[in-house]
C-alpha positions in Angstrom: 0.0 0.0 0.0 1.4 3.4 -0.9 1.6 6.4 1.4 -1.3 8.4 0.0 -3.4 7.3 2.9 -1.1 9.3 5.2 -2.1 12.5 3.3 -5.8 11.5 3.6 -5.6 11.2 7.4 -3.6 14.4 8.0 -4.6 17.9 7.1 -0.9 18.3 6.1 2.5 16.9 7.1 5.1 19.3 8.5 8.7 18.4 8.3 9.5 20.2 11.5 7.2 18.1 13.7 7.0 14.8 11.7 10.2 14.4 9.7 9.8 10.6 9.4 6.3 10.8 7.8 7.3 13.8 5.7 10.2 12.0 4.0 8.4 8.6 3.8 5.5 10.2 1.9 7.8 12.4 -0.2 9.7 9.3 -1.4 6.5 7.6 -2.4 4.9 10.5 -4.3 5.7 9.0 -7.8 3.6 5.9 -6.9 0.4 7.7 -6.2 0.8 11.0 -8.1 -1.1 9.8 -11.2 -4.0 8.6 -9.0 -4.2 12.0 -7.3 -4.0 14.0 -10.5 -6.2 11.9 -12.9 -8.7 10.0 -10.8 -9.2 12.5 -7.9 -8.3 15.7 -9.7 -6.7 17.1 -6.6 -3.7 19.4 -6.1 -0.7 18.1 -4.1 1.3 20.9 -2.4 4.9 20.0 -2.0 7.4 22.3 -0.4 10.7 21.8 1.5 8.8 22.0 4.8 5.2 20.8 4.1 3.1 18.3 2.2 -0.6 18.9 1.7 -3.2 17.2 -0.3 -6.1 19.6 -1.1 -9.0 17.3 -0.5 -11.8 19.1 -2.2 -15.0 17.0 -2.0 -17.5 16.2 -4.7 -20.4 17.4 -2.6 -20.7 19.2 0.7 -21.8 16.8 3.4 -23.0 17.4 7.1 -19.8 15.9 8.6 -17.5 18.2 6.8 -16.0 21.2 8.6 -13.7 21.8 11.5 -14.7 19.6 14.4 -13.4 21.9 17.1 -15.6 24.8 15.9 -19.0 25.4 17.4 -20.3 28.5 15.6 -20.2 30.3 12.3 -18.4 33.0 14.2 -15.4 30.7 14.6 -15.0 30.4 10.8 -15.3 34.2 10.4 -12.5 34.7 13.0 -10.4 32.1 11.3 -10.6 33.9 8.0 -9.6 37.2 9.7 -6.6 35.6 11.5 -5.5 34.1 8.1 -5.7 37.6 6.6 -3.6 39.0 9.4 -0.9 36.4 9.0 -0.7 37.1 5.2 1.2 40.3 6.1 3.5 38.6 8.5 6.9 37.2 7.7 7.8 33.6 8.5 9.0 33.4 12.2 7.8 37.0 12.8 6.4 37.4 16.3 3.3 39.3 17.3 1.1 40.0 20.3 -2.5 38.8 20.8 -3.6 42.4 21.5 -2.4 43.4 18.0 -4.3 40.5 16.4 -7.4 41.4 18.4 -7.4 45.0 17.2 -7.0 43.8 13.6 -9.8 41.3 14.0 -12.2 43.8 15.5 -11.6 46.2 12.6 -12.2 43.6 10.0 -15.2 42.0 11.6 -17.2 45.0 12.8 -18.9 45.5 9.4 -20.3 41.9 9.2 -20.9 40.9 12.9 -20.9 42.5 16.4 -17.6 42.3 18.2 -17.4 42.4 22.0 -14.3 40.8 23.6 -15.9 41.2 27.0 -18.3 38.5 25.9 -17.2 35.1 27.1 -18.7 33.3 24.1 -16.8 35.6 21.7 -13.5 35.1 23.5 -14.0 31.3 23.5 -14.6 31.5 19.7 -11.2 33.3 19.3 -9.5 30.8 21.6 -10.9 27.8 19.6 -9.5 29.4 16.4 -6.1 30.0 18.0 -5.8 26.6 19.5 -6.9 25.0 16.2 -4.2 27.0 14.4 -1.6 26.0 17.0 -2.5 22.4 16.5 -1.9 22.7 12.8 1.3 24.5 13.5 0.3 27.8 11.8 1.0 29.5 15.0 3.5 28.8 17.8 3.0 30.2 21.3 6.2 31.9 22.4 5.0 33.2 25.7 1.6 32.9 27.5 -1.4 30.8 26.8 -4.4 31.2 24.4 -6.7 29.6 26.9 -6.0 32.4 29.4 -7.7 34.9 27.1 -10.9 32.7 27.2 -10.9 33.0 31.0 -10.3 36.8 31.1 -10.0 39.5 28.5 -6.8 41.5 28.5 -4.5 38.5 28.8 -1.5 38.9 26.6 0.1 36.2 24.5 3.2 36.3 22.2 2.9 34.2 19.1 5.2 33.3 16.2 4.0 32.9 12.6 5.4 29.7 11.1 4.4 30.6 7.5 2.2 27.5 7.0 -1.0 29.6 7.1 -0.5 30.7 3.5 -1.1 27.1 2.4 -4.3 26.6 4.4 -6.8 28.0 2.0 -7.4 26.3 -1.3 -7.1 28.2 -4.6 -9.9 28.5 -7.2 -9.8 29.1 -10.9 -12.4 31.8 -10.8 -13.3 34.8 -8.6 -15.3 33.6 -5.6 -16.0 37.0 -4.0 -19.6 36.9 -5.2 -20.3 33.4 -4.0 -23.2 33.0 -1.6 -23.5 29.3 -0.8 -21.6 26.0 -0.9 -23.6 25.2 -4.2 -21.6 27.9 -5.9 -18.3 26.1 -5.1 -19.7 22.8 -6.5 -20.8 24.6 -9.6 -17.3 25.9 -10.1 -15.7 22.5 -9.7 -18.1 20.5 -11.9 -20.7 22.4 -13.9 -19.1 25.4 -15.6 -16.5 23.5 -17.7 -18.7 21.7 -20.1 -15.9 20.9 -22.5 -14.3 18.7 -19.8 -17.4 17.0 -18.4 -15.9 13.5 -18.7 -12.9 14.2 -16.5 -15.1 16.1 -14.1 -17.4 13.1 -13.7 -14.5 10.8 -13.0 -13.1 13.2 -10.4 -16.6 13.5 -8.8 -17.0 9.7 -8.5 -13.6 9.0 -7.1 -13.8 11.9 -4.6 -17.1 10.8 -3.2 -16.0 7.2 -2.8 -12.6 8.2 -1.3 -13.7 10.7 1.4 -17.3 10.0 2.0 -19.2 7.0 3.6 -21.4 6.5 0.5 -22.2 7.5 -3.0 -25.9 7.7 -3.7 -28.0 8.3 -6.8 -31.7 8.4 -7.6 -32.2 6.9 -11.0 -30.6 4.5 -13.5 -29.8 7.4 -15.8 -27.6 9.2 -13.3 -24.3 10.0 -15.1 -22.1 9.2 -12.1 -23.8 5.9 -11.5 -23.5 4.9 -15.2 -19.8 5.7 -15.2 -19.3 3.7 -12.0 -21.1 0.7 -13.3 -19.5 0.7 -16.7 -16.0 1.2 -15.3 -16.4 -0.9 -12.2 -13.3 -3.0 -12.8 -11.0 0.0 -13.2 -12.5 2.0 -10.3 -12.1 -1.0 -8.1 -8.5 -1.5 -9.2 -7.4 2.1 -8.7 -9.2 2.5 -5.3 -7.8 -0.8 -4.0 -4.3 -0.2 -5.1 -4.1 3.3 -3.6 -6.5 3.2 -0.6 -7.3 -0.5 0.0 -10.7 -1.9 0.7 -13.4 -3.3 -1.6 -15.9 -1.4 -3.8 -19.5 -2.5 -3.1 -22.2 -1.4 -5.6 -25.9 -1.7 -5.1 -29.0 -0.5 -6.8 -28.8 3.1 -5.7 -25.6 3.3 -3.7 -21.9 2.4 -3.7 -19.5 2.1 -0.8 -15.7 1.7 -0.4 -15.5 -0.8 2.5 -12.2 -1.2 4.3 -11.0 -4.5 5.7 -11.2 -4.7 9.5 -7.4 -5.2 9.9 -6.5 -2.4 7.4 -8.4 0.7 8.4 -7.3 4.3 8.4 -9.0 7.6 9.4 -12.4 7.6 11.0 -14.2 4.3 10.7 -17.7 2.9 11.5 -18.3 0.9 13.6 -15.5 1.4 16.1 -15.0 0.4 19.7 -17.2 3.0 21.3 -20.6 3.2 22.9 -22.4 5.5 20.4 -21.5 3.4 17.3 -22.7 0.3 19.2 -26.0 2.1 19.9 -26.3 3.0 16.2 -25.8 -0.6 15.2 -28.7 -1.5 17.5 -30.9 1.2 15.9 -30.0 0.0 12.4 -31.0 -3.5 13.5 -34.3 -2.3 14.8 -35.0 -0.4 11.5 -34.2 -3.5 9.5 -36.5 -5.6 11.7 -39.4 -3.2 11.3 -38.8 -3.3 7.6 -38.9 -7.1 7.6 -42.1 -7.0 9.7 -43.6 -4.5 7.2 -44.0 -1.8 9.8 -41.8 0.3 7.5 -41.9 0.6 3.8 -38.9 1.0 1.5 -39.2 3.2 -1.6 -38.0 2.5 -5.1 -34.7 4.3 -4.3 -34.0 1.9 -1.4 -34.8 4.7 1.2 -37.3 4.8 4.0 -39.2 7.9 5.0 -40.4 8.5 8.6 -41.0 11.4 10.9 -38.5 12.5 13.5 -41.0 11.3 16.2 -41.1 7.8 14.6 -37.3 7.8 14.5 -37.2 8.9 18.1 -39.5 6.0 19.1 -37.0 3.5 17.5 -34.1 5.0 19.4 -36.2 4.9 22.6 -37.2 1.3 22.1 -33.6 0.3 21.8 -32.7 2.2 24.9 -35.5 0.6 26.9 -34.4 -2.9 25.9 -30.7 -2.7 26.0 -29.5 0.3 28.2 -28.4 -2.1 30.9 -25.4 -2.9 28.6 -24.6 0.7 27.9 -22.0 3.0 29.7 -23.0 5.2 32.5 -23.0 8.3 30.3 -25.6 6.9 27.9 -27.7 5.2 30.6 -28.1 8.5 32.4 -28.4 10.7 29.2 -31.8 12.4 28.7 -34.0 11.1 25.9 -33.6 14.3 24.0 -29.8 14.2 24.2 -29.7 10.6 23.2 -31.9 11.2 20.2 -29.7 14.2 19.1 -26.5 12.1 19.5 -27.8 9.2 17.4 -29.3 11.6 14.8 -26.1 13.5 14.4 -23.9 10.4 14.2 -26.1 8.8 11.6 -26.2 12.0 9.5 -22.5 12.3 9.6 -22.1 8.7 8.4 -24.7 9.3 5.7 -27.2 6.7 7.1 -30.0 9.2 7.4 -30.9 12.6 5.8 -33.1 15.1 7.6 -35.4 17.7 6.1 -37.3 19.6 8.7 -39.4 17.0 10.7 -38.8 14.4 8.1 -36.1 11.7 8.4 -35.0 9.6 5.4 -33.2 6.4 6.2 -30.5 5.8 3.5 -29.2 2.5 2.2 -26.1 2.7 4.5 -28.3 1.9 7.5 -29.1 -1.5 6.0 -25.5 -2.6 5.6 -24.6 -3.2 9.2 -26.4 -4.5 12.2 -25.7 -5.1 15.9 -27.1 -7.4 18.5 -26.4 -8.7 22.0 -26.2 -12.4 22.8 -29.5 -14.3 23.1 -28.8 -15.0 26.7 -28.2 -11.3 27.6 -30.5 -10.4 30.5 -29.9 -6.7 30.6 -26.5 -6.3 32.2 -25.6 -4.9 35.6 -25.5 -1.2 36.2 -22.4 0.1 37.8 
């Protein structure tokens, strides 16, 4: 297996902090460069200090984004900090107070700024700690967390220079864009003369970075390409990423072997994935018992209340086997946790009060032994 998977797992690889991985991946670039360029259509940034694969997806999905961020404000502050660092030289030092003054000036026209507000200070702290983790910033003196506790705290930072590689580049002016759909249009719809290559990139990107590739009808262009070129798609994915390509009526999945996984996987050894396996099993049983009806596209529609009943029934039957956190969790919090997890793994799609159960929910199931009596609470 080549080293492209290391680039998939990491946002980027910095030579300063991970010299071994940097050189290991660098030496292997010739083995996966063609796959990156032709099948995925991605850009590989390669400098003397950094390796980064710009993993632009085929479609925006609920799980995409920065996991540490809690609010849109966080992303706005991130953009402003990146702008601030644009004018800083590599290894140049600066004070948090200088950054705050700049951020306030840039943000005041689009959002209220009040650093005496705890929530706004925490937003800035989340951004700074995220940038520290990616090594765009180094703390030379002080602590970012201290500003979250009390405004007026000073921190001395050093700019590493990596921030200039954070944002991806686009072939057109994006200043007038208003939604994520505009970015997808730029990638795949505007260049009609190259539709064949765009379709190839779209299919490989979805299979490579998303839990599933779905389509509605037999005339879907991506589905037709995938089915007609199944042998080659399977070959290129397996050679570079491992796993097996599974194609169904309205869906396709790249399934990794249990002993050769990388990145985030489902299921994993944790309580929430275990609960979701039980929920999937209950949905499958109700489908078999004809309490639920599957549509032509292999999906199942239900209300959020009906979905909550399924989660609740699993909890009532099996919570004796669950961890203390989930045994004591409120019904509302339990429902939200399961809903969010299944959305992120493309097992369900939500539209208002409507929940659509997607084919991925039918691929895996979980159960406890027949002689399980409910466990012992601890």
